[in-house]
N, C-alpha and C positions, 0 to 999 in steps of 0.2 A: 255756483260762481257769483262773485259779488262782482256788479258792474257800477262805478260810481261815474255821474255825468255831470259836467258843469255845462248845463243848457239854460241860460237865463230866460230865455223866450218862452213864454207859456205856449204860445202858438206851436214852437218846434217841439216844446216837452209833450205837445198832445199828440206828435207824430209817433210817440214811442208805443209800439203794439200792447194791447192791454194783455195778451198772454203772457207775454216777458217783462212786462212793466214791475211786477211785484219784484224782480230781481234786480232793479235798478234804482239806485239812491242819489237823488239830486243834490247837488251841493251849491251854496251860494260862493265859496270862494275855495281856494287852494288849502287854506290852513285847516280845512275840515279833513283833508286826506289823512293828516297826521294821526287822527284818531281811527282810522278805518285801515281794513287791509284788502283792498280791492284787487281783482286780477285783471281787470279791464278798467281803464279811465278813458272817458269819452269827453272831448274837449270842443265848445264852439269858439274857434279861433276869431271869428269876428267879434265876439263880444268879451274876449279875454284880454285885459291889461299886460298881464305877465304869463304867457304861454309855458315859460321855463319852470314855473312854480308848480306845474301839473306832471312834469316829467318825473316819475318817481323810480328810483332803479328795482328792478324786478317785476314791474307792472308792465302790462301791454298798454300803450296809449295810442289811441286815434283821434286825430284831430281833423275838423272840417270846417270849412269856409267858401266864401265866394270865390267862384272860379276866375273872376277879374282881378282878385287881389293875389296876384302871383308872389308878390313879396312876403306876405303873410304866410302862404302856404310853404314856400321855400324855406322861411325861417324856421317853422317848426319842423322841417325835415332836418336841418341843422342842429337844432335842439334835442334831438333824438327820439321823436316821434316815431313810433312802429309804422304807423300808416298815416297819410295825409290826403284827403279826399276833397273833393270840390261838393257843396252843399247838396246838389241835387242827386249825386251819385252816393253819397253816404245815406240818405233817408231813402234811396231805392235798395240799398245793401242792409240797411238797419235790420229788417226781420232776420234776415238771414245770418248777419254777425251775432245776434242774441241767441238765435235758435242752436247755431253752431256751438255757442259756448255752453249753452245750458243742457245740451243733450248728447254730448261726448263726454263721458268722464275719462279721465287719464288711468293708464294702468299704473300700476304701483311700480316705483322705482326697481329697478334690477329684472322686471318681468318683461316678456314678450307678448303682444297681443295672440291671443290664440288663433288657430288654423281651422275654426270651425266653418263647415260648408252647409 
């Protein structure tokens, strides 16, 4: 799983769990996405001048921002972000988001999960 994160604040970056941090690539702007093929894009909406530039077709996109800035959060939803969370909830859920993405391989196309017990 490749995760690309636009999180310019160094203190926020430090909140990314060390166990999963090696799977996260931090970028300085949306132009860097062109060179990458992420499966998940994480965007700090409070520090992003153009959230639309981070919505890439085929990628899951999660945005987070201040709970008091309802306009920014609502705009991200309109732009097509898959999930938009208040900052505090995002960082509470971040370890689970990363763990879920990295620990559950997808079954090959056309196959069903086995019924092993």
